[in-house]
N, CA, C and O of each residue as an XYZ file, in Angstrom:
456
protein
N     106.848     99.655     91.705
C     107.574    100.465     92.670
C     109.020    100.644     92.193
O     109.605     99.727     91.616
N     109.575    101.792     92.431
C     110.907    102.163     91.937
C     112.003    101.232     92.439
O     112.958    100.964     91.711
N     111.887    100.737     93.656
C     112.923     99.841     94.170
C     112.954     98.535     93.374
O     114.028     98.043     93.030
N     111.808     97.987     93.088
C     111.761     96.761     92.270
C     112.297     97.039     90.863
O     113.074     96.255     90.318
N     111.874     98.154     90.292
C     112.317     98.513     88.937
C     113.825     98.719     88.870
O     114.432     98.515     87.818
N     114.433     99.121     89.979
C     115.888     99.308     90.023
C     116.624     97.992     90.257
O     117.855     97.962     90.244
N     115.879     96.897     90.472
C     116.506     95.587     90.585
C     116.580     95.020     91.992
O     117.132     93.937     92.187
N     116.043     95.719     92.969
C     116.053     95.193     94.336
C     114.954     94.153     94.484
O     113.938     94.214     93.792
N     115.156     93.202     95.382
C     114.188     92.119     95.568
C     113.657     92.116     96.995
O     114.195     92.785     97.877
N     112.598     91.358     97.201
C     112.018     91.238     98.531
C     111.456     92.545     99.051
O     111.457     92.782    100.259
N     110.977     93.393     98.163
C     110.500     94.721     98.542
C     109.128     94.588     99.211
O     108.181     94.071     98.619
N     109.042     95.063    100.452
C     107.789     95.016    101.197
C     107.622     96.305    101.985
O     108.571     96.807    102.587
N     106.406     96.833    101.974
C     106.074     98.029    102.742
C     105.480     97.577    104.068
O     104.474     96.869    104.100
N     106.106     97.988    105.150
C     105.661     97.618    106.491
C     105.250     98.881    107.235
O     105.966     99.350    108.120
N     104.102     99.424    106.876
C     103.588    100.597    107.562
C     104.474    101.823    107.451
O     104.715    102.508    108.445
N     104.960    102.104    106.256
C     105.783    103.291    106.042
C     107.273    103.032    106.024
O     108.045    103.902    105.622
N     107.693    101.853    106.452
C     109.098    101.460    106.336
C     109.161    100.373    105.269
O     108.556     99.310    105.411
N     109.892    100.652    104.214
C     110.030     99.685    103.132
C     111.275     98.850    103.408
O     112.344     99.393    103.687
N     111.135     97.543    103.331
C     112.256     96.618    103.485
C     112.560     96.034    102.107
O     111.649     95.711    101.345
N     113.838     95.904    101.800
C     114.243     95.328    100.516
C     115.616     94.701    100.683
O     116.299     94.917    101.685
N     116.003     93.932     99.698
C     117.329     93.304     99.676
C     118.079     93.760     98.435
O     117.490     94.049     97.394
N     119.403     93.815     98.580
C     120.236     94.177     97.430
C     120.097     93.122     96.338
O     120.038     93.465     95.157
N     120.044     91.851     96.710
C     119.697     90.729     95.847
C     119.149     89.640     96.753
O     119.141     89.820     97.970
N     118.700     88.537     96.220
C     117.901     87.583     96.989
C     118.586     87.028     98.234
O     117.914     86.796     99.239
N     119.882     86.809     98.204
C     120.551     86.234     99.375
C     121.378     87.272    100.132
O     122.255     86.924    100.923
N     121.093     88.532     99.886
C     121.877     89.612    100.473
C     121.207     90.177    101.717
O     120.122     89.758    102.120
N     121.886     91.126    102.297
C     121.412     91.816    103.484
C     120.189     92.678    103.162
O     120.028     93.167    102.044
N     119.342     92.848    104.164
C     118.167     93.696    104.016
C     118.525     95.140    104.332
O     119.370     95.409    105.186
N     117.878     96.060    103.638
C     118.007     97.475    103.962
C     116.610     98.061    104.075
O     115.626     97.431    103.688
N     116.535     99.265    104.604
C     115.237     99.919    104.753
C     115.219    101.232    103.974
O     116.256    101.836    103.700
N     114.013    101.646    103.631
C     113.781    102.943    102.991
C     112.612    103.589    103.720
O     111.542    102.997    103.857
N     112.837    104.814    104.184
C     111.777    105.589    104.830
C     111.569    106.861    104.032
O     112.526    107.509    103.608
N     110.313    107.207    103.833
C     109.988    108.417    103.092
C     110.262    109.630    103.971
O     109.824    109.703    105.119
N     110.999    110.578    103.402
C     111.266    111.861    104.052
C     111.016    112.947    103.019
O     111.914    113.314    102.262
N     109.789    113.460    102.990
C     109.420    114.450    101.981
C     109.414    113.811    100.609
O     108.719    112.819    100.385
N     110.184    114.372     99.688
C     110.276    113.829     98.330
C     111.399    112.806     98.203
O     111.647    112.291     97.113
N     112.074    112.509     99.299
C     113.234    111.606     99.286
C     112.957    110.324    100.053
O     111.964    110.196    100.770
N     113.869    109.385     99.877
C     113.944    108.200    100.718
C     115.209    108.316    101.550
O     116.239    108.778    101.059
N     115.137    107.905    102.790
C     116.322    107.713    103.609
C     116.570    106.210    103.625
O     115.823    105.454    104.245
N     117.615    105.791    102.942
C     117.980    104.380    102.848
C     118.975    104.062    103.958
O     119.830    104.886    104.283
N     118.867    102.873    104.537
C     119.766    102.493    105.626
C     120.057    101.001    105.580
O     119.176    100.186    105.309
N     121.306    100.664    105.848
C     121.721     99.268    105.970
C     122.584     99.154    107.219
O     123.386    100.041    107.511
N     122.414     98.056    107.955
C     123.178     97.829    109.189
C     123.909     96.505    109.107
O     123.510     95.594    108.382
N     125.003     96.418    109.877
C     125.768     95.170    109.950
C     126.182     94.962    111.407
O     126.550     95.923    112.083
N     126.128     93.732    111.897
C     126.411     93.467    113.310
C     127.895     93.483    113.666
O     128.475     92.461    114.032
N     128.482     94.645    113.552
C     129.839     94.901    114.023
C     129.845     96.368    114.442
O     129.106     97.180    113.886
N     130.666     96.697    115.407
C     130.706     98.081    115.875
C     131.981     98.744    115.369
O     133.077     98.459    115.852
N     131.823     99.631    114.390
C     132.977    100.356    113.839
C     133.529    101.310    114.898
O     132.789    101.843    115.724
N     134.837    101.508    114.851
C     135.462    102.474    115.751
C     135.280    103.886    115.189
O     134.904    104.053    114.029
N     135.546    104.882    116.003
C     135.445    106.265    115.530
C     136.420    106.524    114.386
O     136.092    107.258    113.453
N     137.612    105.935    114.443
C     138.576    106.089    113.339
C     138.045    105.458    112.057
O     138.186    106.034    110.978
N     137.442    104.290    112.166
C     136.879    103.631    110.991
C     135.732    104.448    110.405
O     135.606    104.566    109.186
N     134.897    105.011    111.277
C     133.788    105.849    110.814
C     134.318    107.087    110.102
O     133.777    107.484    109.070
N     135.374    107.705    110.642
C     135.982    108.875    109.988
C     136.556    108.501    108.622
O     136.390    109.242    107.652
N     137.233    107.349    108.546
C     137.786    106.897    107.262
C     136.671    106.673    106.232
O     136.800    107.047    105.066
N     135.589    106.062    106.685
C     134.454    105.841    105.792
C     133.919    107.178    105.273
O     133.662    107.330    104.079
N     133.756    108.137    106.174
C     133.204    109.451    105.808
C     134.064    110.148    104.769
O     133.542    110.845    103.899
N     135.368    109.970    104.849
C     136.274    110.561    103.870
C     136.030    109.974    102.479
O     136.063    110.686    101.476
N     135.787    108.664    102.440
C     135.597    107.977    101.157
C     134.168    108.063    100.632
O     133.941    107.967     99.426
N     133.194    108.244    101.542
C     131.774    108.234    101.165
C     131.038    109.389    101.840
O     130.212    109.158    102.723
N     131.322    110.613    101.442
C     130.721    111.763    102.133
C     129.202    111.844    102.007
O     128.555    112.507    102.817
N     128.626    111.182    101.008
C     127.167    111.227    100.845
C     126.448    110.054    101.506
O     125.237    109.892    101.354
N     127.204    109.236    102.243
C     126.627    108.059    102.905
C     127.197    107.954    104.320
O     128.105    107.159    104.566
N     126.671    108.749    105.247
C     127.229    108.752    106.598
C     127.093    107.411    107.310
O     126.117    106.682    107.133
N     128.095    107.116    108.111
C     128.129    105.901    108.914
C     127.999    106.303    110.373
O     128.556    107.311    110.808
N     127.249    105.492    111.125
C     127.138    105.696    112.567
C     126.898    104.353    113.241
O     126.867    103.309    112.589
N     126.732    104.399    114.540
C     126.366    103.215    115.309
C     124.903    103.392    115.703
O     124.529    104.385    116.327
N     124.085    102.416    115.331
C     122.647    102.460    115.607
C     122.245    101.108    116.179
O     122.467    100.071    115.555
N     121.650    101.125    117.370
C     121.260     99.879    118.044
C     122.429     98.902    118.130
O     122.272     97.701    117.913
N     123.613     99.448    118.454
C     124.851     98.694    118.669
C     125.424     98.044    117.414
O     126.280     97.164    117.502
N     124.951     98.478    116.246
C     125.482     97.974    114.986
C     125.920     99.136    114.108
O     125.464    100.268    114.271
N     126.810     98.832    113.178
C     127.269     99.847    112.236
C     126.187    100.040    111.170
O     125.658     99.082    110.606
N     125.881    101.310    110.920
C     124.831    101.638    109.957
C     125.346    102.694    108.986
O     126.094    103.597    109.359
N     124.925    102.555    107.732
C     125.184    103.559    106.701
C     123.836    104.006    106.160
O     122.945    103.190    105.928
N     123.696    105.311    105.963
C     122.470    105.860    105.399
C     122.792    106.694    104.164
O     123.912    107.173    103.987
N     121.792    106.851    103.329
C     121.928    107.717    102.162
C     120.541    108.254    101.829
O     119.559    107.511    101.831
N     120.472    109.531    101.546
C     119.214    110.143    101.151
C     119.202    110.287     99.637
O     120.126    110.850     99.050
N     118.147    109.775     99.008
C     118.015    109.850     97.548
C     116.594    110.265     97.192
O     115.654    110.033     97.952
N     116.456    110.872     96.042
C     115.128    111.233     95.545
C     114.361    109.947     95.234
O     114.903    109.016     94.638
N     113.103    109.911     95.644
C     112.280    108.731     95.364
C     112.264    108.465     93.862
O     111.986    109.354     93.057
N     112.564    107.235     93.512
C     112.500    106.835     92.112
C     113.714    107.178     91.279
O     113.726    106.875     90.086
N     114.732    107.792     91.844
C     115.945    108.147     91.093
C     116.772    106.876     90.897
O     117.540    106.480     91.773
N     116.606    106.255     89.751
C     117.243    104.958     89.484
C     118.766    105.037     89.589
O     119.397    104.123     90.120
N     119.354    106.108     89.092
C     120.806    106.274     89.170
C     121.264    106.316     90.631
O     122.253    105.680     90.995
N     120.544    107.067     91.459
C     120.896    107.152     92.881
C     120.693    105.804     93.571
O     121.462    105.445     94.463
N     119.668    105.057     93.166
C     119.445    103.735     93.762
C     120.563    102.769     93.396
O     120.960    101.943     94.218
N     121.070    102.863     92.180
C     122.210    102.021     91.794
C     123.465    102.430     92.565
O     124.257    101.577     92.966
N     123.643    103.726     92.769
C     124.764    104.204     93.587
C     124.612    103.671     95.014
O     125.590    103.238     95.623
N     123.376    103.704     95.550
C     123.109    103.157     96.883
C     123.518    101.678     96.957
O     124.160    101.258     97.920
N     123.149    100.904     95.953
C     123.495     99.484     95.952
C     125.005     99.293     96.051
O     125.473     98.425     96.788
N     125.760    100.085     95.323
C     127.224     99.982     95.362
C     127.759    100.392     96.735
O     128.649     99.734     97.274
N     127.228    101.464     97.297
C     127.675    101.921     98.621
C     127.319    100.900     99.690
O     128.139    100.600    100.559
N     126.105    100.364     99.635
C     125.686     99.368    100.628
C     126.561     98.123    100.543
O     126.946     97.566    101.571
N     126.877     97.683     99.335
C     127.766     96.533     99.166
C     129.163     96.832     99.719
O     129.768     95.988    100.379
N     129.662     98.024     99.450
C     130.980     98.410     99.972
C     130.968     98.421    101.495
O     131.941     98.010    102.127
N     129.881     98.884    102.082
C     129.765     98.921    103.542
C     129.778     97.511    104.124
O     130.491     97.247    105.092
N     129.000     96.612    103.545
C     128.956     95.236    104.038
C     130.331     94.589    103.918
O     130.795     93.938    104.854
N     130.978     94.762    102.781
C     132.312     94.182    102.592
C     133.298     94.739    103.616
O     134.101     93.991    104.174
N     133.241     96.039    103.863
C     134.143     96.648    104.840
C     133.853     96.120    106.246
O     134.780     95.817    106.997
N     132.596     96.011    106.598
C     132.239     95.508    107.936
C     132.696     94.065    108.129
O     133.121     93.688    109.221
N     132.610     93.265    107.082
C     133.097     91.887    107.170
C     134.603     91.889    107.419
O     135.093     91.113    108.239
N     135.341     92.751    106.720
C     136.795     92.831    106.946
C     137.086     93.275    108.379
O     137.976     92.723    109.026
N     136.349     94.263    108.878
C     136.561     94.725    110.245
C     136.277     93.613    111.247
O     137.026     93.433    112.207
N     135.194     92.866    111.024
C     134.846     91.782    111.946
C     135.912     90.699    111.923
O     136.298     90.194    112.978
N     136.389     90.337    110.755
C     137.446     89.313    110.658
C     138.705     89.768    111.377
O     139.392     88.949    111.989
N     139.019     91.041    111.318
C     140.214     91.569    111.992
C     140.069     91.530    113.502
O     141.073     91.539    114.214
N     138.830     91.485    114.012
C     138.591     91.430    115.459
C     138.704     90.027    116.029
O     138.821     89.867    117.244
N     138.671     89.032    115.198
C     138.619     87.653    115.672
C     139.909     87.244    116.364
O     141.010     87.651    115.992
N     139.726     86.434    117.373
C     140.872     85.833    118.054
C     141.374     84.651    117.200
O     140.590     84.030    116.483
N     142.675     84.345    117.279
C     143.186     83.202    116.524
C     142.381     81.943    116.861
O     142.129     81.650    118.030
N     141.985     81.212    115.832
C     141.243     79.978    116.034
C     139.750     80.148    116.139
O     139.013     79.163    116.174
N     139.280     81.415    116.190
C     137.840     81.638    116.240
C     137.231     81.285    114.900
O     137.839     81.540    113.861
N     136.052     80.709    114.902
C     135.386     80.243    113.682
C     135.011     81.367    112.740
O     135.302     82.539    112.978
N     134.344     80.961    111.642
C     133.929     81.894    110.615
C     133.027     82.914    111.225
O     132.551     83.812    110.530
């Protein structure tokens, strides 16, 4: 499968929704078939503000961010098996997770744990 060949791990097909990880201890993302493409999505348990979503869109116009099921989500549509696009997805997904972690840390009250 193209996701495994591109270096993703934990790839499993769950009735048309493919689950995979960026690497073994990383966050899970999903891939859904849409015609000849995959719609890739990753979520993080923080709620980005509208300003943060706009800033993200400026920097990543091909990877829209929204709020889905009360979490911040980034999606990207890529051609199935396009290894270059899958590597770009990995970089975008990592950037999204890193940004969400920074946003969550900025929300913490003084003295709040990790």
